[in-house]
C-alpha positions in Angstrom: 0.1 0.0 0.0 2.8 2.4 0.8 4.5 1.6 -2.6 1.2 2.4 -4.3 1.0 5.7 -2.6 4.4 6.8 -3.3 3.9 5.7 -7.0 0.7 7.7 -7.1 2.5 10.7 -5.8 5.4 10.5 -8.2 3.0 10.4 -11.1 0.8 13.1 -9.8 4.1 15.1 -9.6 5.4 14.2 -13.1 1.8 15.2 -14.7 1.9 18.4 -12.5 5.4 19.1 -14.0 4.7 18.2 -17.5 1.3 20.3 -17.6 3.1 23.2 -16.5 6.6 22.8 -17.9 8.6 25.9 -18.9 9.8 26.5 -22.4 13.0 28.1 -22.8 13.4 30.3 -25.7 16.6 32.3 -26.7 17.6 36.1 -27.3 20.6 36.8 -28.6 21.6 40.4 -29.3 25.0 42.4 -29.4 25.0 43.2 -25.6 28.5 44.3 -26.3 29.7 46.0 -29.3 28.8 48.7 -31.7 25.1 48.8 -31.0 25.1 47.7 -27.3 23.2 51.0 -26.6 20.4 49.7 -28.5 20.0 46.1 -27.6 18.6 46.4 -24.0 15.5 47.9 -25.1 15.2 45.2 -27.8 15.6 42.5 -25.4 13.0 43.9 -22.8 10.7 44.5 -25.7 10.7 40.7 -26.7 10.6 39.7 -22.9 7.7 41.9 -23.1 5.8 39.6 -25.3 7.1 36.7 -23.6 5.7 37.8 -20.6 2.4 38.4 -21.9 2.1 34.9 -23.3 3.1 33.1 -20.2 0.9 35.4 -18.0 -1.8 34.4 -20.3 -2.6 31.1 -18.6 -3.6 29.7 -22.2 -0.3 28.9 -24.0 -0.4 25.4 -24.6 -2.8 24.5 -21.5 -0.7 26.6 -19.2 3.1 26.5 -20.0 5.6 29.8 -19.4 8.4 31.2 -21.5 11.7 31.1 -19.6 14.5 33.5 -21.8 17.9 32.3 -22.1 20.2 35.3 -23.1 23.3 35.2 -25.4 25.7 38.2 -26.7 26.1 38.3 -30.5 28.6 41.3 -29.8 27.0 42.2 -33.5 30.7 41.8 -34.8 32.2 38.6 -34.0 31.0 35.9 -36.0 32.9 33.0 -33.9 31.7 34.5 -30.6 28.2 34.9 -31.7 28.4 31.2 -32.8 29.6 29.7 -29.6 26.9 32.2 -27.8 24.1 30.1 -30.2 25.7 26.8 -29.4 25.3 27.6 -25.7 21.6 28.2 -25.9 21.3 25.1 -28.0 22.8 23.0 -25.0 20.5 24.9 -22.7 17.7 23.4 -24.7 16.0 26.7 -26.3 13.3 25.6 -28.9 13.7 29.1 -30.9 15.9 31.9 -30.8 14.7 35.6 -31.1 17.7 37.3 -32.9 20.1 37.8 -33.9 20.5 41.4 -34.6 23.6 42.4 -37.1 23.7 40.9 -40.5 27.1 39.2 -40.5 26.7 37.6 -37.0 22.9 36.5 -37.8 24.2 34.7 -41.2 27.0 33.0 -39.0 24.4 31.7 -36.5 21.7 30.9 -39.1 24.5 28.7 -41.1 26.3 27.0 -38.2 23.6 26.7 -35.5 20.1 27.4 -36.7 20.1 25.3 -39.6 22.2 22.3 -38.7 19.7 22.1 -35.3 16.5 23.0 -37.0 16.4 25.8 -34.8 13.8 28.7 -35.8 15.3 32.2 -35.6 13.4 35.5 -36.2 15.4 38.5 -36.2 14.2 42.0 -35.3 16.9 43.7 -36.9 19.4 41.9 -39.6 18.7 43.6 -42.8 21.2 42.4 -45.3 19.7 41.2 -48.6 22.2 38.1 -48.5 19.9 36.8 -45.5 17.0 36.4 -48.0 16.3 32.7 -48.4 19.3 31.7 -46.5 17.5 28.7 -44.8 14.0 27.8 -43.8 14.5 28.4 -40.4 15.4 32.1 -40.6 12.6 34.9 -40.5 13.0 38.3 -39.5 10.4 41.5 -38.8 12.8 44.0 -40.2 12.7 44.8 -44.0 15.8 44.0 -46.2 18.3 46.9 -47.2 17.4 45.8 -50.6 14.3 48.0 -50.0 15.5 50.3 -47.4 18.6 51.4 -49.4 16.4 52.8 -52.5 13.8 54.3 -50.0 16.9 56.3 -48.3 18.1 57.3 -51.8 14.9 58.7 -52.9 14.6 60.7 -49.9 18.1 62.3 -50.7 16.8 62.8 -54.1 13.4 64.5 -52.6 15.5 66.7 -50.4 17.7 68.1 -53.6 21.0 66.1 -53.2 22.7 65.4 -56.4 26.1 64.7 -55.4 27.1 62.9 -52.0 30.1 61.0 -50.7 29.6 57.6 -49.0 31.1 55.8 -46.1 29.9 52.2 -44.7 31.0 49.9 -42.0 33.1 47.0 -43.7 30.6 44.2 -43.3 27.5 42.5 -44.6 25.1 45.1 -43.4 27.2 48.3 -44.6 28.2 46.7 -47.9 24.8 45.5 -48.9 23.1 48.8 -47.8 25.7 51.1 -49.6 25.3 49.2 -52.9 21.6 49.2 -52.7 21.5 53.2 -51.8 24.3 53.8 -54.6 22.4 51.7 -57.2 19.1 53.7 -56.8 20.7 57.3 -56.2 22.8 57.2 -59.2 19.7 55.6 -61.3 17.8 58.8 -60.3 20.7 61.2 -61.8 22.7 61.5 -58.6 26.6 61.4 -58.6 28.4 59.5 -56.0 31.7 61.4 -55.4 33.4 58.3 -53.5 32.4 55.4 -51.6 34.7 53.9 -49.0 34.5 51.5 -46.4 35.7 51.8 -42.8 36.4 49.3 -40.0 35.1 49.3 -36.5 36.9 50.5 -33.4 40.1 52.3 -34.9 41.8 54.7 -32.7 41.9 57.5 -35.6 39.8 58.0 -38.5 41.3 61.0 -39.9 42.5 59.2 -42.8 39.2 57.9 -44.1 37.8 61.3 -43.5 40.6 63.0 -45.8 39.5 60.7 -48.6 35.9 61.5 -48.2 36.6 65.2 -48.0 39.0 65.2 -51.2 36.4 63.7 -53.2 33.8 66.3 -51.7 30.0 66.3 -52.0 26.9 68.1 -50.5 26.7 65.7 -47.5 28.1 62.6 -46.5 25.9 59.2 -46.3 27.2 57.3 -43.1 26.0 53.8 -43.2 28.1 52.5 -40.1 27.2 52.2 -36.4 26.7 54.7 -34.0 28.9 53.3 -31.2 32.0 52.0 -33.0 33.1 54.1 -36.0 30.3 56.1 -37.5 30.4 58.4 -34.6 34.2 59.2 -34.9 33.8 59.7 -38.7 31.0 62.3 -38.2 33.1 64.0 -35.3 36.0 64.0 -37.5 34.1 65.4 -40.3 33.0 68.4 -38.1 36.4 68.9 -36.8 37.9 69.4 -39.9 35.1 71.1 -41.9 34.9 68.2 -44.4 31.0 67.8 -43.9 28.0 69.2 -41.8 25.2 67.4 -43.3 24.9 63.4 -42.7 22.4 61.1 -44.3 22.3 58.1 -42.1 21.1 54.5 -42.4 19.4 52.8 -39.2 22.7 51.7 -37.4 23.2 55.5 -36.4 20.1 56.3 -34.7 20.4 56.3 -31.2 20.6 58.8 -28.2 24.1 58.2 -27.3 25.3 59.5 -30.9 23.3 62.7 -29.9 24.7 62.9 -26.8 28.2 62.2 -28.0 28.2 64.9 -30.8 25.8 67.3 -29.8 22.2 68.0 -31.2 23.5 71.3 -32.7 25.7 69.5 -34.9 22.6 67.4 -36.7 21.0 70.5 -38.4 19.9 69.3 -41.7 20.7 65.9 -41.0 18.6 62.8 -41.3 18.3 58.8 -40.7 16.1 56.0 -42.0 14.5 53.2 -39.9 11.9 51.1 -40.3 8.7 52.4 -38.6 5.0 53.2 -39.0 2.0 55.3 -37.6 -0.2 52.2 -37.5 -3.0 51.3 -34.6 -0.3 48.4 -33.7 2.6 50.7 -33.5 0.8 53.1 -31.2 -0.8 50.3 -29.0 2.7 49.1 -28.5 4.1 52.6 -27.6 1.3 52.8 -24.9 1.9 49.0 -23.7 5.9 49.6 -23.5 5.2 52.8 -21.4 3.0 51.2 -19.0 5.9 48.4 -18.4 8.6 51.3 -18.4 9.9 51.0 -21.5 10.5 53.1 -24.4 8.2 51.9 -27.3 10.0 54.4 -29.9 13.5 53.0 -29.3 15.1 51.4 -32.5 13.8 48.0 -33.3 11.7 47.8 -30.1 8.8 47.1 -32.2 10.2 44.3 -34.2 11.6 42.8 -31.3 8.3 42.5 -29.6 7.0 41.3 -32.6 9.5 38.8 -33.4 9.0 37.2 -29.8 5.1 37.3 -30.5 5.6 35.3 -33.6 7.2 32.6 -31.8 4.8 32.2 -29.1 1.9 32.3 -31.4 3.5 29.5 -33.7 3.7 27.4 -30.7 0.2 27.6 -30.1 -0.8 27.3 -33.8 1.2 23.9 -34.0 -0.1 23.1 -30.5 3.6 22.2 -29.7 6.8 23.8 -28.4 8.8 21.4 -30.8 11.3 23.4 -33.1 10.0 22.2 -36.3 6.5 22.9 -35.5 7.4 26.5 -34.6 9.2 26.8 -38.0 6.2 25.5 -39.8 3.7 27.7 -38.5 5.4 31.1 -38.3 4.3 32.2 -41.5 0.6 31.0 -40.9 0.1 33.4 -37.8 1.8 36.3 -39.5 -0.1 36.7 -42.5 -3.6 36.8 -43.4 -6.3 35.6 -43.7 -7.4 35.5 -39.9 -8.3 37.7 -37.1 -5.9 40.7 -36.9 -3.9 40.4 -33.5 -2.1 43.8 -32.2 0.2 44.2 -29.5 -1.4 43.6 -26.2 -3.5 40.8 -27.7 -1.3 37.9 -27.3 -3.7 36.0 -25.3 -6.4 37.0 -27.7 -4.4 35.4 -30.4 -3.6 32.1 -28.5 -7.3 31.8 -27.6 -8.4 31.9 -31.2 -5.7 29.4 -32.1 -6.8 27.2 -29.4 -10.2 27.1 -30.5 -9.2 26.4 -34.2 -9.4 29.9 -35.9 -6.9 31.3 -38.0 -5.2 34.6 -36.9 -3.2 37.6 -38.8 -0.6 38.9 -36.3 0.1 42.5 -37.7 1.6 43.5 -34.2 3.6 46.8 -34.1 5.5 46.5 -37.1 2.8 45.9 -39.7 4.1 42.2 -40.0 3.6 40.5 -43.3 5.9 38.0 -44.5 6.6 37.4 -48.2 8.8 35.5 -50.3 12.0 34.1 -48.2 10.2 34.9 -45.0 11.1 38.7 -45.4 8.5 41.3 -44.5 7.8 44.3 -46.9 8.2 47.1 -43.9 7.2 50.6 -43.6 9.8 53.3 -43.0 10.2 56.3 -41.1 12.7 59.4 -41.6 14.4 60.3 -38.6 15.8 63.6 -37.6 17.4 65.0 -34.5 15.0 66.8 -32.1 15.9 68.1 -28.6 18.4 65.5 -27.1 17.6 62.5 -29.4 16.3 61.2 -32.7 12.6 61.4 -33.6 10.5 60.7 -36.6 10.2 63.6 -38.6 8.0 61.6 -41.3 6.6 58.2 -41.8 6.8 57.0 -45.5 4.5 54.9 -47.4 
């Protein structure tokens, strides 16, 4: 009788543990490196969605998400791969990330694909990631679209002759190529296109080359913390340029704090963004939770996490393959539109066998190669930070 009682207790314990088991999901972002000032807001936005799903009490019958973090560094492919491998050893079933394009490619090729581990990046924008693997998705649009949009804005503002500098990696090269192709096809002239490396002690030689070629403004497609910032300062100090046209890697309050807001008059930058109901709902929810909902790639990070948990429910499983197979189905029409703060609603609809269309904060719709079409905003420095000056169609 005693043995039977013990067996019953063990059986109940096992059932209880299975019913309320934690599901481990990775977040891998550059907590050190050139965009380290941006990634805390990205992480916290993703965790907000994971917490929302856990607190719903409905995810796969009451399971919860446990986040395991890794540091991509943004620039060191070997370190990023090692960090992702540690997440695999921890038993994660999906990854929200990575962030920068080069390390994201390394993780997708060396860890995601071999392990069948789905990845949803909120910010890796290189065109070379399109179709890299069926495990890879992203909520930020490709630079194959972003580069031309930025070039069109420069043309619209009357620029005809520009110098270009870009960070010497997948992100910088691909964005520069897309920008230059569109700008020149629209009648503009590129005086020089020159790469720069990260974390150099001195950028005077790079700026001298750019200054010698001249131009009405400098297109800076670098990172705000490790190179792009120094090129701007050197350009201002030498009088080489005083107008800067920037990619999303340059948007961040730390750049304004370092350079001074008065030095950005006339300058502008491009980043994915929209003024939809979903985006505004997210700003409100983020604010209620002590987060900045307008921070770079906060929208996309929340959405990346939401897609992962909704895909679990759609497939009624936290199995890696099931998550991968269901991400696109929950992201796209047809189905009930789901916005930020409505993750529980989406889970309940899926549990009842109904389709959903997660639009989220970034107007998610995944097309060919799991790329979103995306929407863009022009940012200018207002006060002590970058702020949206105009939303683009």
